[in-house]
C-alpha positions as CSV (number, residue, x, y, z in Angstrom):
1,X,-23.4,-11.6,-34.6
2,X,-20.4,-13.9,-34.8
3,X,-20.1,-13.7,-30.8
4,X,-23.7,-14.5,-30.5
5,X,-23.3,-17.6,-32.7
6,X,-20.8,-18.9,-30.7
7,X,-22.8,-18.1,-27.1
8,X,-22.0,-16.9,-24.3
9,X,-21.6,-20.5,-22.6
10,X,-19.2,-21.6,-25.4
11,X,-17.7,-18.5,-25.3
12,X,-16.6,-19.0,-21.2
13,X,-15.6,-22.3,-22.0
14,X,-13.5,-21.7,-24.5
15,X,-11.7,-19.0,-23.0
16,X,-11.1,-21.0,-19.5
17,X,-9.7,-23.7,-22.2
18,X,-7.0,-21.6,-23.7
19,X,-5.9,-20.6,-20.3
20,X,-4.6,-17.1,-21.4
21,X,-4.1,-14.4,-18.6
22,X,-7.0,-12.1,-18.8
23,X,-6.9,-9.3,-21.6
24,X,-4.5,-11.6,-23.8
25,X,-6.9,-13.3,-26.1
26,X,-8.2,-12.0,-29.2
27,X,-11.7,-13.1,-30.3
28,X,-11.3,-13.7,-34.0
29,X,-7.5,-14.5,-33.8
30,X,-7.6,-16.7,-30.9
31,X,-11.1,-17.7,-29.7
32,X,-13.3,-18.1,-32.8
33,X,-10.3,-20.1,-34.5
34,X,-10.7,-22.6,-31.7
35,X,-14.6,-22.6,-31.9
36,X,-14.5,-23.3,-35.9
37,X,-11.6,-26.0,-35.6
38,X,-14.0,-27.7,-32.6
39,X,-16.7,-27.5,-35.2
40,X,-15.1,-29.0,-37.8
41,X,-14.0,-31.9,-35.6
42,X,-17.6,-32.1,-34.9
43,X,-18.2,-32.7,-38.6
44,X,-16.0,-35.3,-38.4
45,X,-17.7,-37.2,-35.5
46,X,-20.9,-36.8,-37.4
47,X,-19.6,-38.5,-40.3
48,X,-18.3,-41.5,-37.7
49,X,-21.7,-41.6,-36.3
50,X,-23.0,-42.0,-39.6
51,X,-20.9,-44.9,-40.7
52,X,-22.1,-46.7,-37.2
53,X,-25.7,-46.1,-38.0
54,X,-24.9,-47.2,-41.5
55,X,-23.1,-50.5,-40.0
56,X,-25.9,-51.2,-37.5
57,X,-28.6,-50.8,-40.3
58,X,-26.9,-53.5,-42.7
59,X,-26.7,-56.0,-40.0
60,X,-30.1,-55.6,-38.9
61,X,-30.9,-56.0,-42.6
62,X,-28.9,-59.0,-42.7
63,X,-30.3,-60.7,-39.6
64,X,-34.1,-60.0,-41.1
65,X,-33.0,-61.2,-44.5
66,X,-31.3,-64.2,-43.3
67,X,-32.9,-65.5,-40.4
68,X,-36.5,-63.8,-40.7
69,X,-36.5,-61.6,-37.9
70,X,-38.7,-58.6,-37.0
71,X,-37.1,-55.3,-37.1
72,X,-37.5,-55.0,-33.1
73,X,-36.2,-58.7,-32.8
74,X,-33.5,-57.9,-35.1
75,X,-32.4,-54.8,-33.1
76,X,-32.7,-56.6,-29.7
77,X,-30.4,-59.6,-31.5
78,X,-27.5,-56.7,-32.0
79,X,-28.1,-55.3,-28.4
80,X,-24.6,-54.2,-27.0
81,X,-23.2,-55.2,-30.3
82,X,-24.4,-52.2,-32.0
83,X,-22.0,-49.3,-32.9
84,X,-24.3,-46.6,-31.6
85,X,-25.2,-47.2,-28.1
86,X,-24.2,-46.6,-24.7
87,X,-22.3,-43.3,-24.5
88,X,-21.6,-43.1,-28.0
89,X,-25.1,-42.5,-28.3
90,X,-25.1,-39.5,-25.7
91,X,-22.3,-38.0,-27.6
92,X,-23.9,-38.3,-30.9
93,X,-26.7,-36.7,-29.4
94,X,-24.4,-33.7,-27.8
95,X,-23.1,-33.0,-31.3
96,X,-26.1,-33.1,-33.4
97,X,-27.3,-30.4,-31.0
98,X,-24.3,-28.3,-31.9
99,X,-22.3,-29.3,-28.3
100,X,-18.9,-29.0,-29.1
101,X,-17.1,-32.5,-28.6
102,X,-14.6,-31.0,-26.2
103,X,-17.4,-30.2,-23.7
104,X,-19.5,-33.2,-23.7
105,X,-20.3,-34.8,-20.1
106,X,-21.2,-38.1,-19.9
107,X,-24.4,-39.2,-18.6
108,X,-24.1,-37.6,-14.8
109,X,-24.3,-40.4,-12.2
110,X,-26.2,-39.8,-9.0
111,X,-24.5,-39.3,-5.8
112,X,-25.1,-41.3,-2.6
113,X,-27.7,-38.9,-1.3
114,X,-29.9,-39.4,-4.7
115,X,-28.5,-35.7,-6.4
116,X,-26.7,-35.1,-9.6
117,X,-23.3,-33.3,-10.1
118,X,-24.0,-30.8,-12.1
119,X,-20.4,-29.9,-12.6
120,X,-19.0,-33.3,-13.5
121,X,-16.0,-33.1,-15.5
122,X,-16.0,-33.2,-19.4
123,X,-14.8,-36.2,-21.1
124,X,-11.0,-35.9,-21.9
125,X,-10.5,-35.7,-25.6
126,X,-8.3,-38.9,-25.5
127,X,-10.7,-41.0,-24.2
128,X,-13.3,-39.6,-26.3
129,X,-11.8,-40.4,-29.5
130,X,-10.8,-43.9,-28.1
131,X,-14.6,-44.3,-27.4
132,X,-15.7,-43.6,-30.8
133,X,-13.0,-45.5,-32.6
134,X,-13.9,-48.6,-30.5
135,X,-17.5,-48.1,-31.7
136,X,-16.6,-48.4,-35.1
137,X,-14.3,-51.4,-34.1
138,X,-17.6,-54.1,-34.2
139,X,-17.7,-57.4,-35.9
140,X,-20.3,-56.6,-38.4
141,X,-18.2,-53.5,-39.5
142,X,-15.5,-55.0,-41.6
143,X,-13.9,-51.7,-42.8
144,X,-13.3,-50.1,-39.0
145,X,-9.6,-49.9,-39.4
146,X,-10.0,-47.7,-42.6
147,X,-12.7,-45.7,-41.4
148,X,-10.6,-45.3,-38.0
149,X,-7.2,-44.0,-40.1
150,X,-9.0,-41.5,-42.3
151,X,-11.0,-40.1,-39.8
152,X,-7.7,-39.7,-38.1
153,X,-5.9,-38.3,-41.2
154,X,-8.9,-35.5,-41.7
155,X,-8.9,-34.2,-38.2
156,X,-4.8,-34.0,-38.3
157,X,-5.7,-31.9,-41.4
158,X,-8.2,-29.7,-39.8
159,X,-5.8,-29.3,-36.7
160,X,-2.7,-28.3,-38.9
161,X,-4.8,-25.7,-40.3
162,X,-4.2,-23.6,-37.2
163,X,-0.6,-24.1,-36.9
164,X,0.6,-20.6,-37.9
165,X,1.7,-17.3,-36.8
166,X,0.6,-13.7,-37.6
167,X,2.8,-10.7,-38.1
168,X,1.8,-7.4,-38.1
169,X,3.6,-4.0,-39.7
170,X,4.6,-1.8,-37.0
171,X,3.3,1.4,-38.5
172,X,1.3,4.2,-37.3
173,X,0.3,4.9,-40.8
174,X,-1.5,1.6,-41.2
175,X,-3.0,1.7,-37.5
176,X,-6.5,1.3,-38.5
177,X,-5.7,-1.1,-41.5
178,X,-3.3,-3.4,-40.8
179,X,-4.0,-7.0,-41.8
180,X,-1.6,-9.6,-40.7
181,X,0.8,-11.5,-43.0
182,X,0.6,-15.2,-42.2
183,X,3.5,-17.6,-41.5
184,X,3.3,-21.4,-41.8
185,X,6.7,-22.0,-42.5
186,X,9.7,-19.8,-41.2
187,X,12.3,-20.0,-44.2
188,X,15.6,-17.8,-43.7
189,X,14.0,-14.9,-45.7
190,X,11.0,-15.0,-43.7
191,X,13.3,-15.1,-40.7
192,X,15.4,-12.3,-41.5
193,X,12.3,-10.3,-42.5
194,X,9.9,-10.7,-39.8
195,X,12.0,-11.3,-36.8
196,X,12.7,-7.3,-37.1
197,X,10.8,-6.3,-34.2
198,X,11.2,-2.8,-34.5
199,X,9.3,-3.0,-38.0
200,X,7.1,-6.3,-36.9
201,X,5.1,-7.6,-34.2
202,X,4.8,-11.0,-34.0
203,X,1.8,-13.1,-32.6
204,X,2.8,-16.9,-32.5
205,X,-0.8,-17.8,-31.3
206,X,0.9,-19.8,-28.8
207,X,-2.5,-20.8,-26.6
208,X,-4.5,-21.9,-30.0
209,X,-1.5,-23.9,-31.3
210,X,-1.2,-25.4,-28.0
211,X,-4.9,-26.6,-27.6
212,X,-4.4,-28.0,-31.1
213,X,-1.3,-29.8,-30.8
214,X,-2.7,-31.4,-27.5
215,X,-5.9,-32.6,-29.5
216,X,-3.8,-33.8,-32.4
217,X,-1.7,-36.1,-29.7
218,X,-5.0,-37.1,-28.1
219,X,-6.6,-38.6,-31.4
220,X,-3.4,-39.8,-32.3
221,X,-2.9,-41.8,-29.4
222,X,-6.7,-43.3,-29.2
223,X,-6.0,-44.2,-32.8
224,X,-3.0,-46.5,-31.9
225,X,-4.4,-47.4,-28.8
226,X,-7.4,-49.2,-30.8
227,X,-5.9,-50.2,-33.8
228,X,-3.4,-52.1,-31.1
229,X,-6.6,-53.9,-29.2
230,X,-7.7,-54.8,-32.7
231,X,-4.7,-56.4,-33.9
232,X,-5.3,-59.8,-35.7
233,X,-8.8,-58.9,-35.9
């Protein structure tokens, strides 16, 4: 059931993203945690879109109240100054339909012969979050800086939850009932206990942790870039 929920397409894309050799990935220890992490980041992005919609709605209301514009005219007045427009709207729709953020393709452009490239690349994670953060950085959204920092802090918390290793006891008696020990911090005592490889088997989860660390760096890079652009605003 869990496999069916993720879906065949996402399963294949996640395997490719993890980049592990054939047979090296475990569904419940590698693929499922990365999928759940991506969905948690989707939920945070969904909140960012809600913040954009609220800011746009408040600005349209201000235009109607102060300038007597109709809803249509207020929307036209905002134009490209709206938070939710262009690529951001496409990303919002992708996330709203349970598309993982890391597998978002911007609108495909036509080739010279009029055809469309079905295999256009996914938008890099750094560019994706920079686009989202810039969309929040609108004149009618004075709280954008706090919002960007709060979203980044929440994303960092989600990603750091995957920064751990598993240790399994080597025992034929527990072959069918051998739950892993979770190690988040390698203290002296834990090293002495678990790095005895005659008794314990270590799974460093390097593929999942590598992707999460890269996403964390991408989001932080996007945050710094946008805050630098908005300095003094």
